[in-house]
FIKE-680700 format. One line per 8 residues: for each residue x, y, z of N, C-alpha, C. Coordinates in steps of 0.1 Angstrom, whole numbers. Layout:
% residues N
X Y Z X Y Z X Y Z  ...
% end
This chain:
% residues 280
9 -12 0 0 0 0 9 12 0  11 19 -12 19 30 -13 12 43 -9  13 47 3 5 59 8 13 71 11  26 70 11 34 82 14 45 85 3  49 97 2 60 100 -7 73 101 2  84 105 -4 97 105 3 97 115 14  88 125 14 88 135 25 78 131 36  72 119 34 62 115 44 48 120 43
46 127 31 32 133 29 23 122 23  10 123 26 1 113 21 -1 115 6  0 103 -1 -2 103 -15 -16 98 -18  -22 102 -29 -35 97 -32 -34 87 -44  -42 76 -43 -44 68 -55 -58 71 -59  -61 67 -71 -75 71 -77 -86 64 -69  -96 71 -65 -108 66 -59 -119 75 -62  -131 69 -62 -143 77 -65 -149 84 -53
-150 97 -53 -155 104 -42 -167 113 -47  -177 114 -38 -188 123 -41 -191 131 -29  -197 142 -31 -201 151 -20 -216 150 -18  -220 146 -6 -235 145 -2 -237 156 8  -248 163 6 -252 174 15 -263 170 24  -261 171 37 -271 166 47 -276 178 55  -289 181 56 -294 191 64 -293 187 79  -286 195 87 -285 192 101 -285 206 109
-293 207 119 -293 218 128 -294 232 121  -302 232 111 -305 244 104 -294 248 94  -285 239 90 -275 242 80 -273 230 71  -265 231 61 -262 220 52 -247 216 55  -246 203 58 -233 197 60 -228 189 48  -217 193 43 -211 186 32 -203 174 37  -206 162 31 -200 150 35 -193 143 23  -180 141 24 -172 134 14 -176 119 16
-180 112 5 -183 98 6 -175 91 -4  -168 81 1 -159 73 -8 -159 58 -4  -160 50 -15 -159 35 -12 -172 28 -10  -171 15 -7 -182 7 -4 -178 -2 7  -188 -6 15 -186 -15 26 -191 -9 39  -187 -15 51 -191 -10 64 -187 5 65  -194 13 72 -192 27 73 -181 31 83  -172 40 79 -162 45 87 -164 60 87
-169 66 98 -172 81 98 -160 88 105  -155 98 98 -143 104 103 -146 119 106  -142 123 118 -145 136 124 -132 144 126  -131 156 120 -119 163 119 -117 173 131  -106 179 133 -102 189 143 -108 202 139  -110 211 148 -115 224 145 -104 232 137  -109 239 127 -100 246 117 -96 237 106  -98 224 106 -95 215 95 -108 213 87
-109 202 79 -121 198 73 -119 184 69  -129 178 62 -129 164 58 -118 160 49  -111 169 43 -100 165 34 -88 159 43  -89 161 56 -79 154 64 -78 139 62  -89 134 58 -91 119 57 -90 114 43  -85 122 34 -83 117 20 -74 105 20  -63 105 28 -54 93 28 -61 81 33  -70 82 43 -77 71 48 -87 65 38
-93 75 31 -102 70 20 -95 63 9  -83 68 6 -75 61 -5 -70 48 0  -67 46 12 -62 33 17 -73 23 20  -85 27 23 -95 18 28 -108 19 20  -109 27 9 -121 29 2 -125 17 -6  -116 7 -8 -120 -5 -15 -126 -15 -5  -126 -13 8 -132 -22 18 -142 -16 27  -142 -2 28 -151 5 37 -157 17 29
-168 21 34 -174 34 29 -169 45 39  -160 53 35 -155 64 43 -163 77 42  -169 81 53 -177 93 53 -169 104 61  -167 115 54 -158 126 61 -166 139 60  -174 143 69 -181 156 69 -172 167 72  -175 179 66 -170 191 71 -179 197 81  -174 199 93 -182 205 104 -187 219 99  -199 224 104 -204 237 100 -193 248 102
-192 257 92 -182 267 92 -169 263 87  -168 251 82 -156 245 76 -158 240 62  -148 240 54 -149 234 41 -160 238 33  -168 229 28 -180 232 19 -193 232 27  -193 231 40 -205 232 48 -209 246 50  -222 247 54 -227 261 57 -224 265 71  -227 277 74 -225 283 87 -237 278 96  -235 279 109 -245 275 119 -246 285 130
-258 288 135 -260 298 145 -254 293 159  -255 280 162 -250 275 175 -234 276 175  -229 280 187 -215 281 189 -208 267 188  -196 267 182 -189 255 180 -184 248 193  -188 236 196 -182 228 207 -184 213 204  -178 205 212 -179 190 209 -193 185 209  -202 190 218 -215 185 219 -223 189 207  -222 201 202 -228 205 189 -223 196 178
-210 194 177 -204 186 166 -209 171 168  -211 166 180 -217 153 181 -231 152 176  -239 163 177 -252 164 172 -252 164 156  -242 171 151 -240 172 136 -237 158 131  -227 151 138 -224 138 134 -235 128 135  -243 129 145 -255 121 147 -265 123 135  -266 135 131 -275 138 119 -270 132 107  -256 131 105 -250 125 93 -253 110 94
-251 104 106 -254 90 108 -268 86 104  -278 94 109 -292 92 107 -295 93 92  -288 102 85 -292 104 71 -285 94 62  -273 89 65 -265 82 56 -261 67 60  -263 64 72 -258 51 77 -270 42 80  -270 29 76 -280 20 79 -278 13 92  -265 13 97 -262 7 110 -251 16 117  -250 14 130 -240 22 137 -226 21 130
-219 32 127 -206 31 120 -195 30 130  -183 26 125 -171 29 133 -168 44 131  -164 51 142 -162 65 142 -147 68 146  -141 75 137 -127 80 140 -128 95 142  -122 99 153 -123 114 157 -110 119 161  -106 131 156 -94 137 160 -96 150 167  -90 152 179 -91 165 186 -105 167 191  -112 178 187 -125 180 191 -134 170 184
-130 165 172 -138 154 166 -137 141 174  -126 139 182 -125 128 191 -134 129 203  -135 142 208 -145 144 219 -159 142 214  -162 146 202 -176 144 197 -178 129 195  -168 121 191 -169 107 189 -172 100 203  -165 104 213 -168 99 227 -182 101 231  -187 113 228 -202 116 231 -211 107 223  -208 105 210 -216 96 202 -216 82 207
-205 77 211 -204 63 216 -211 62 230  -210 72 238 -217 72 251 -232 71 249  -237 77 237 -251 76 234 -255 64 227  -246 54 225 -249 42 218 -250 43 203  -243 53 197 -245 55 182 -234 49 174  -224 42 180 -213 38 172 -210 23 175  -203 17 166 -199 3 167 -185 1 173  -177 11 171 -163 11 176 -158 25 174
-147 28 182 -141 41 182 -126 40 178  -122 50 170 -107 53 168 -105 67 173  -98 69 184 -96 82 190 -82 87 187  -80 98 180 -67 103 176 -65 116 184  -57 116 194 -55 127 203 -68 135 206  -77 128 212 -91 134 214 -91 144 225  -100 154 224 -103 162 235 -111 155 246  -112 162 257 -121 157 268 -115 148 278
-102 145 277 -96 136 287 -86 143 296  -86 156 296 -77 164 304 -84 169 316  -79 168 328 -86 175 340 -86 190 337  -97 197 340 -98 211 338 -92 219 350  -80 220 350 -73 227 361 -73 242 358  -70 251 368 -70 265 365 -60 268 353  -49 261 352 -40 264 342 -46 261 328  -52 249 327 -59 245 315 -69 256 311
-77 261 320 -87 271 317 -81 284 312  -70 288 318 -63 300 314 -58 298 299  -52 287 296 -47 284 283 -58 285 272  -70 278 276 -81 279 266 -86 293 264  -86 301 274 -90 315 273 -80 323 264  -68 320 266 -57 327 258 -59 324 243  -61 311 240 -62 307 226 -75 312 220  -86 313 228 -98 318 223 -96 333 220
-89 341 228 -86 355 224 -77 356 212  -68 347 211 -59 347 199 -67 345 186  -76 336 186 -84 333 174 -95 344 172  -100 350 183 -109 361 182 -102 373 175  -89 375 178 -82 386 171 -81 383 156  -79 370 153 -79 366 139 -93 369 132  -103 366 139 -117 369 133 -119 384 131  -113 392 139 -114 407 137 -105 412 126
-96 403 121 -87 407 110 -74 412 114  -69 409 126 -56 413 130 -45 409 120  -37 419 116 -27 417 105 -17 406 108  -14 404 121 -4 394 125 -9 380 126  -22 378 125 -28 365 129 -23 354 121  -24 355 108 -20 344 99 -6 340 100  4 349 100 18 345 102 20 339 116  13 344 126 14 338 140 9 324 140
-3 322 133 -9 309 132 1 299 125  7 303 114 16 294 107 27 290 116  33 299 124 43 296 133 38 286 143  27 288 149 21 280 159 18 266 154  13 265 141 9 252 136 21 243 132  33 249 131 44 241 129 47 231 140  43 235 152 44 226 164 32 217 165  21 220 159 9 212 160 9 201 150
13 203 138 14 193 128 28 193 122  38 190 129 52 191 124 54 181 112  47 170 112 49 159 102 40 160 90  32 171 88 23 171 77 24 185 71  35 188 64 38 201 59 27 206 49  24 197 39 15 202 29 1 204 34  -4 196 43 -17 198 49 -17 210 58  -6 212 65 -5 224 74 -6 237 65
0 237 54 -1 249 45 -16 251 40  -22 240 37 -36 241 33 -45 247 44  -43 242 56 -51 247 67 -48 262 70  -35 266 69 -31 280 71 -38 289 61  -40 284 49 -45 293 38 -60 297 41  -67 288 49 -81 291 51 -84 295 66  -74 296 74 -77 297 89 -83 311 92  -80 321 84 -86 334 87 -101 334 86
-107 325 77 -121 324 75 -127 316 86  -119 308 93 -124 299 104 -120 304 118  -114 315 119 -109 320 132 -120 322 142  -132 326 138 -143 328 147 -148 315 153  -149 305 145 -152 292 149 -142 286 159  -129 288 155 -118 283 164 -119 290 178  -122 303 178 -123 310 191 -134 304 199  -146 301 193 -157 295 200 -153 281 206
-146 274 198 -142 260 202 -132 261 214  -122 270 213 -113 271 224 -119 276 236  -129 284 235 -136 289 247 -143 277 253  -149 268 245 -157 257 250 -148 247 257  -135 246 253 -126 236 259 -124 238 274  -126 251 279 -124 254 293 -137 253 301  -148 249 295 -161 248 303 -161 234 310  -170 234 320 -171 222 328 -175 210 320
-184 212 310 -189 201 302 -180 196 292  -168 202 291 -157 197 282 -150 185 288  -152 182 301 -146 171 308 -154 158 305  -148 150 296 -155 138 292 -149 125 298  -142 126 309 -135 115 314 -145 104 319  -156 108 325 -166 99 330 -172 92 318  -176 99 308 -182 93 296 -172 83 290  -159 86 289 -150 77 283 -148 65 291
-149 66 305 -148 54 313 -160 45 312  -171 50 307 -183 42 306 -185 36 292  -175 38 283 -177 33 269 -178 18 269  -186 12 261 -188 -2 260 -186 -8 246  -177 -1 238 -174 -5 225 -158 -6 224  -153 -14 214 -139 -14 213 -133 0 209  -122 3 215 -116 16 213 -101 15 209  -97 20 198 -83 22 194 -79 36 196
-69 38 205 -64 51 207 -51 53 200  -50 62 190 -39 64 182 -33 77 185  -22 77 193 -17 90 198 -4 94 191  -5 107 186 7 114 181 15 119 193  26 113 196 32 114 209 39 127 212  40 136 202 47 149 204 37 160 207  24 157 209 14 166 212 17 175 224  18 188 222 21 197 233 8 203 240
-3 202 233 -16 208 238 -24 197 246  -25 185 240 -32 174 246 -21 164 249  -15 165 261 -4 157 264 -8 143 269  0 133 264 -4 119 267 -2 117 282  8 122 288 10 119 303 -1 124 311  -8 135 307 -19 141 314 -32 133 312  -33 127 300 -45 119 296 -44 105 300  -32 100 304 -31 85 307 -41 80 317
-43 87 328 -52 82 338 -66 80 333  -71 89 324 -84 88 318 -84 76 308  -73 75 300 -72 64 291 -73 50 298  -66 49 309 -65 37 316 -79 32 321  -88 41 323 -102 38 327 -111 34 316  -107 35 303 -115 31 292 -115 15 291  -126 9 292 -126 -6 294 -119 -14 283  -124 -13 271 -119 -21 260 -111 -13 251
-98 -10 254 -90 -1 246 -77 -6 243  -71 -2 233 -57 -5 230 -50 9 226  -38 11 231 -31 24 228 -19 21 220  -18 29 209 -6 28 200 -1 43 199  12 44 199 19 56 198 25 58 184  25 70 179 30 73 166 38 86 166  45 88 155 52 101 153 42 112 150  45 124 154 36 135 151 32 143 163
25 155 159 22 164 170 7 164 173  -2 159 165 -16 159 168 -25 150 160  -20 144 149 -28 136 140 -20 126 133  -19 114 139 -11 103 134 -14 99 120  -27 100 116 -31 96 103 -25 105 92  -22 118 96 -16 127 87 -1 127 88  4 125 99 19 126 102 27 114 102  21 102 104 28 90 104 19 79 97
15 81 85 5 72 79 11 58 76  24 57 73 30 44 71 28 35 83  29 40 95 27 32 107 12 31 111  5 42 109 -9 43 113 -18 34 105  -17 34 92 -27 27 84 -28 12 87  -16 5 88 -17 -10 92 -24 -12 105  -21 -3 115 -28 -5 128 -43 -3 127  -47 7 120 -61 10 117 -67 -2 110
-61 -7 100 -66 -18 92 -68 -31 101  -59 -34 109 -60 -46 118 -72 -44 128  -73 -32 133 -84 -29 143 -98 -31 136  -99 -25 124 -111 -26 116 -115 -40 113  -105 -48 109 -108 -62 105 -112 -70 117  -107 -67 129 -110 -75 141 -124 -72 146  -130 -61 142 -144 -57 147 -155 -60 136  -151 -64 124 -161 -66 114 -171 -77 117
% end
């Protein structure tokens, strides 16, 4: 399976993709649909979009139907009046499941998408979980709340059009996705348009309801945790106590800062493939 080039960037092989538009919560959500087979629903990080999962669609589209929605305010989806947070995104994902899936899918979630995936699983909406550096597993200490407020203000400045925002974001994102240079550039080109949503999301990360450790401990589906081990924002050592409480889980570590499927695909794809085969 030739999925990376010499720089470690995800390569695409030909596959058939279509965009399906699903009405959810008063807006239209664009969903990339690729392949045939059991459903694999992929939920992206804030500020990203469903294109994050093109490599997964290329690798698994011959065996699975990969569904990759753009959250509202991202990619080709419409805007939404509700503020961005994991619970709203879980509702959006549930709407996609209701519209497009005949059975509970496997759900892969990254960052806030991982937090939304935990909520979906807690509600009995999924068959299995793949959590890639998910939100919701960090204790909400005063320091964590200060950091979330700081980043919310940073992105709010970007939404106001601060001249320094995009260069500062590019510098910051070098540490977030050090192993995905091309994708990082694509995200940086659109971040000014998504800064308001990012500000809302970061504000939500400091609220009491962002703590999903109890929900994670009550999960009753198989869980693959794929951790990009250089993550500075969602640190593995801080999340390990919550991970240890997840009943049926396996933890794999990968190179990268926040998204193993983008930054270490050569190692990630076989692990994902084995997990999927064992739950079919």
